C-alpha positions as a Markdown table, in Angstrom:
| # | Residue | x | y | z |
|---|---|---|---|---|
| 1 | Unk | 128.2 | 68.6 | 98.7 |
| 2 | Unk | 125.8 | 70.0 | 101.7 |
| 3 | Unk | 121.9 | 68.7 | 102.6 |
| 4 | Unk | 120.0 | 71.0 | 104.7 |
| 5 | Unk | 117.7 | 69.7 | 106.5 |
| 6 | Unk | 113.9 | 71.3 | 106.1 |
| 7 | Unk | 113.8 | 72.3 | 109.8 |
| 8 | Unk | 117.0 | 74.4 | 109.1 |
| 9 | Unk | 116.0 | 76.3 | 106.0 |
| 10 | Unk | 114.7 | 79.8 | 106.4 |
| 11 | Unk | 111.9 | 81.4 | 105.0 |
| 12 | Unk | 112.7 | 82.4 | 102.1 |
| 13 | Unk | 114.8 | 79.0 | 101.3 |
| 14 | Unk | 111.8 | 77.2 | 102.2 |
| 15 | Unk | 109.8 | 80.0 | 98.8 |
| 16 | Unk | 112.4 | 79.1 | 96.9 |
| 17 | Unk | 112.9 | 75.6 | 97.5 |
| 18 | Unk | 108.5 | 75.6 | 97.2 |
| 19 | Unk | 109.3 | 76.7 | 94.0 |
| 20 | Unk | 111.6 | 75.0 | 91.7 |
| 21 | Unk | 109.0 | 72.0 | 93.7 |
| 22 | Unk | 106.3 | 73.0 | 91.7 |
| 23 | Unk | 105.2 | 70.8 | 88.4 |
| 24 | Unk | 105.0 | 74.2 | 86.4 |
| 25 | Unk | 108.7 | 74.7 | 87.3 |
| 26 | Unk | 109.9 | 71.0 | 86.7 |
| 27 | Unk | 108.4 | 70.5 | 83.9 |
| 28 | Unk | 109.1 | 74.0 | 81.8 |
| 29 | Unk | 105.7 | 75.6 | 81.6 |
| 30 | Unk | 106.7 | 78.8 | 84.3 |
| 31 | Unk | 109.4 | 79.3 | 81.4 |
| 32 | Unk | 107.5 | 78.8 | 78.0 |
| 33 | Unk | 105.3 | 81.3 | 79.8 |
| 34 | Unk | 108.2 | 83.7 | 80.4 |
| 35 | Unk | 106.9 | 83.9 | 83.9 |
| 36 | Unk | 110.2 | 84.6 | 85.8 |
| 37 | Unk | 109.5 | 81.4 | 88.3 |
| 38 | Unk | 112.3 | 79.5 | 86.5 |
| 39 | Unk | 115.3 | 81.0 | 87.7 |
| 40 | Unk | 115.8 | 82.3 | 91.7 |
| 41 | Unk | 119.5 | 82.1 | 91.8 |
| 42 | Unk | 120.1 | 86.2 | 91.4 |
| 43 | Unk | 117.3 | 85.9 | 94.3 |
| 44 | Unk | 117.7 | 86.6 | 98.3 |
| 45 | Unk | 117.3 | 84.2 | 101.1 |
| 46 | Unk | 116.3 | 87.3 | 103.3 |
| 47 | Unk | 114.1 | 89.4 | 100.5 |
| 48 | Unk | 110.7 | 87.9 | 102.0 |
| 49 | Unk | 108.8 | 90.1 | 100.4 |
| 50 | Unk | 109.6 | 89.7 | 97.3 |
| 51 | Unk | 109.6 | 85.9 | 97.9 |
| 52 | Unk | 106.1 | 86.2 | 98.8 |
| 53 | Unk | 105.3 | 87.5 | 95.4 |
| 54 | Unk | 107.3 | 85.4 | 93.6 |
| 55 | Unk | 104.6 | 82.7 | 94.9 |
| 56 | Unk | 101.4 | 84.4 | 95.2 |
| 57 | Unk | 102.6 | 84.4 | 91.2 |
| 58 | Unk | 103.2 | 81.0 | 90.9 |
| 59 | Unk | 99.8 | 80.2 | 92.5 |
| 60 | Unk | 98.0 | 82.4 | 90.5 |
| 61 | Unk | 100.5 | 80.4 | 86.9 |
| 62 | Unk | 99.1 | 77.3 | 89.0 |
| 63 | Unk | 95.3 | 78.1 | 88.2 |
| 64 | Unk | 95.2 | 79.7 | 85.1 |
| 65 | Unk | 97.6 | 76.9 | 84.1 |
| 66 | Unk | 95.0 | 74.6 | 85.1 |
| 67 | Unk | 91.7 | 76.4 | 84.0 |
| 68 | Unk | 93.3 | 76.5 | 80.4 |
| 69 | Unk | 94.1 | 72.7 | 80.5 |
| 70 | Unk | 91.0 | 71.9 | 81.9 |
| 71 | Unk | 89.7 | 74.2 | 78.9 |
| 72 | Unk | 91.1 | 71.8 | 76.4 |
| 73 | Unk | 94.2 | 73.7 | 76.2 |
| 74 | Unk | 97.3 | 72.7 | 75.0 |
| 75 | Unk | 100.1 | 73.9 | 77.7 |
| 76 | Unk | 102.9 | 71.9 | 76.0 |
| 77 | Unk | 102.6 | 74.1 | 73.2 |
| 78 | Unk | 104.8 | 77.0 | 72.6 |
| 79 | Unk | 102.4 | 79.5 | 71.7 |
| 80 | Unk | 99.6 | 79.1 | 74.4 |
| 81 | Unk | 101.6 | 79.1 | 77.0 |
| 82 | Unk | 102.9 | 82.4 | 75.7 |
| 83 | Unk | 99.3 | 83.7 | 75.9 |
| 84 | Unk | 98.8 | 82.8 | 79.6 |
| 85 | Unk | 101.9 | 84.5 | 80.3 |
| 86 | Unk | 101.0 | 87.6 | 79.2 |
| 87 | Unk | 97.6 | 87.3 | 81.8 |
| 88 | Unk | 99.6 | 85.7 | 84.3 |
| 89 | Unk | 102.6 | 88.8 | 84.0 |
| 90 | Unk | 99.8 | 91.2 | 82.9 |
| 91 | Unk | 98.0 | 90.7 | 86.7 |
| 92 | Unk | 101.1 | 90.0 | 89.0 |
| 93 | Unk | 103.8 | 92.0 | 88.6 |
| 94 | Unk | 106.4 | 91.8 | 91.5 |
| 95 | Unk | 108.1 | 94.9 | 93.2 |
| 96 | Unk | 111.0 | 94.7 | 95.4 |
| 97 | Unk | 109.7 | 96.4 | 98.8 |
| 98 | Unk | 112.4 | 99.0 | 98.4 |
| 99 | Unk | 110.3 | 100.1 | 95.8 |
| 100 | Unk | 106.6 | 100.0 | 97.4 |
| 101 | Unk | 108.1 | 102.1 | 99.7 |
| 102 | Unk | 109.8 | 105.0 | 97.4 |
| 103 | Unk | 106.3 | 105.2 | 96.9 |
| 104 | Unk | 104.8 | 105.7 | 100.2 |
| 105 | Unk | 107.2 | 108.6 | 101.1 |
| 106 | Unk | 107.2 | 110.6 | 97.6 |
| 107 | Unk | 103.6 | 110.5 | 97.7 |
| 108 | Unk | 103.8 | 111.9 | 101.3 |
| 109 | Unk | 106.2 | 114.0 | 100.5 |
| 110 | Unk | 103.6 | 115.2 | 97.9 |
| 111 | Unk | 101.0 | 115.5 | 100.8 |
| 112 | Unk | 102.9 | 117.1 | 103.2 |
| 113 | Unk | 103.9 | 119.9 | 100.5 |
| 114 | Unk | 100.2 | 120.3 | 99.2 |
| 115 | Unk | 98.7 | 120.6 | 102.2 |
| 116 | Unk | 101.3 | 123.4 | 103.0 |
| 117 | Unk | 100.5 | 125.2 | 100.0 |
| 118 | Unk | 96.9 | 125.1 | 100.4 |
| 119 | Unk | 96.9 | 126.0 | 104.2 |
| 120 | Unk | 99.2 | 128.6 | 103.2 |
| 121 | Unk | 96.8 | 130.3 | 101.0 |
| 122 | Unk | 93.5 | 130.4 | 103.9 |
| 123 | Unk | 96.3 | 132.8 | 105.9 |
| 124 | Unk | 96.4 | 135.2 | 103.2 |
| 125 | Unk | 92.5 | 134.3 | 103.5 |
| 126 | Unk | 93.1 | 135.6 | 106.8 |
| 127 | Unk | 95.3 | 138.2 | 106.7 |
| 128 | Unk | 98.0 | 135.9 | 108.3 |
| 129 | Unk | 101.0 | 134.9 | 107.8 |
| 130 | Unk | 101.7 | 132.4 | 104.9 |
| 131 | Unk | 104.6 | 131.0 | 106.3 |
| 132 | Unk | 103.3 | 129.7 | 109.5 |
| 133 | Unk | 99.2 | 128.5 | 108.1 |
| 134 | Unk | 102.1 | 126.7 | 105.4 |
| 135 | Unk | 103.1 | 124.5 | 108.3 |
| 136 | Unk | 99.8 | 124.0 | 110.2 |
| 137 | Unk | 99.8 | 122.5 | 106.6 |
| 138 | Unk | 103.0 | 120.3 | 106.1 |
| 139 | Unk | 101.5 | 118.8 | 109.7 |
| 140 | Unk | 98.1 | 117.5 | 108.3 |
| 141 | Unk | 100.5 | 116.3 | 105.3 |
| 142 | Unk | 102.0 | 114.4 | 107.8 |
| 143 | Unk | 98.9 | 113.2 | 109.4 |
| 144 | Unk | 97.3 | 112.2 | 106.3 |
| 145 | Unk | 100.9 | 110.6 | 104.7 |
| 146 | Unk | 100.5 | 108.4 | 108.7 |
| 147 | Unk | 97.6 | 107.0 | 107.0 |
| 148 | Unk | 98.6 | 106.3 | 103.6 |
| 149 | Unk | 102.2 | 105.6 | 103.8 |
| 150 | Unk | 102.0 | 102.3 | 105.2 |
| 151 | Unk | 98.9 | 101.3 | 103.5 |
| 152 | Unk | 101.2 | 101.8 | 99.8 |
| 153 | Unk | 104.6 | 100.3 | 101.2 |
| 154 | Unk | 102.8 | 96.9 | 102.5 |
| 155 | Unk | 101.6 | 96.1 | 98.8 |
| 156 | Unk | 103.1 | 93.3 | 96.7 |
| 157 | Unk | 102.8 | 93.7 | 93.2 |
| 158 | Unk | 103.1 | 97.1 | 90.8 |
| 159 | Unk | 99.6 | 97.4 | 89.5 |
| 160 | Unk | 98.4 | 97.7 | 94.2 |
| 161 | Unk | 100.9 | 100.1 | 94.3 |
| 162 | Unk | 99.9 | 102.3 | 91.9 |
| 163 | Unk | 95.9 | 101.7 | 92.7 |
| 164 | Unk | 97.1 | 102.7 | 95.7 |
| 165 | Unk | 98.6 | 105.4 | 95.5 |
| 166 | Unk | 96.1 | 106.7 | 92.7 |
| 167 | Unk | 93.2 | 106.1 | 95.2 |
| 168 | Unk | 95.2 | 108.1 | 98.1 |
| 169 | Unk | 95.8 | 110.5 | 95.5 |
| 170 | Unk | 92.0 | 110.5 | 94.7 |
| 171 | Unk | 90.3 | 111.6 | 98.1 |
| 172 | Unk | 93.7 | 113.2 | 99.7 |
| 173 | Unk | 94.9 | 114.7 | 96.6 |
| 174 | Unk | 92.2 | 115.4 | 94.8 |
| 175 | Unk | 90.3 | 117.2 | 98.1 |
| 176 | Unk | 92.6 | 119.2 | 99.0 |
| 177 | Unk | 93.4 | 121.3 | 95.7 |
| 178 | Unk | 89.8 | 122.2 | 96.4 |
| 179 | Unk | 90.4 | 123.4 | 99.3 |
| 180 | Unk | 93.6 | 125.5 | 98.1 |
| 181 | Unk | 90.8 | 126.4 | 94.5 |
| 182 | Unk | 88.5 | 127.7 | 97.3 |
| 183 | Unk | 91.3 | 129.5 | 98.9 |
| 184 | Unk | 93.1 | 131.1 | 96.3 |
| 185 | Unk | 89.6 | 132.5 | 94.8 |
| 186 | Unk | 88.7 | 133.7 | 97.8 |
| 187 | Unk | 91.9 | 135.4 | 98.9 |
| 188 | Unk | 91.6 | 137.1 | 94.8 |
| 189 | Unk | 88.5 | 138.1 | 95.3 |
| 190 | Unk | 89.3 | 139.2 | 98.9 |
| 191 | Unk | 92.3 | 141.1 | 97.3 |
| 192 | Unk | 90.2 | 142.5 | 94.2 |
| 193 | Unk | 86.8 | 144.4 | 96.2 |
| 194 | Unk | 88.2 | 144.6 | 99.8 |
């Protein structure tokens, strides 16, 4: 069996070694809490994003287990560890970078299309081409997505991706929906009365 020195290990291998060498991994508490930190065989060393998220989860798990022990809870009891595991898993559910990136792309497409439609409606209000204004809206939506997409794509947990996506939608999506509704209202009024 060939041994690898610490200096020759990649960043991913170092994280895996760190996770396996933790006290709570060796004493079986990660396994008892069903945290997904005890069997990392299927994870590639190159998947640094995912491994760093697992490391964050392990740090949280170690802190919560230590707090429970300081409160007198028996963390060798399977029921206690399952309860702690549920709390830890609800706080941090790791996500692969590809999932975060796909959510960012989906949100970007949403902004591009939504801004295109809303600005296109204003083209009708001004008696211009819907298509021309639609393309202006697409450009504006693309610029907004350049602000939003990197923030969503760099999140490490499913909850953070959801929170960032919702937050961006609440700001930028809500704004353009109201602009579109206002444009549609003005266009209908203009069409009926003028």
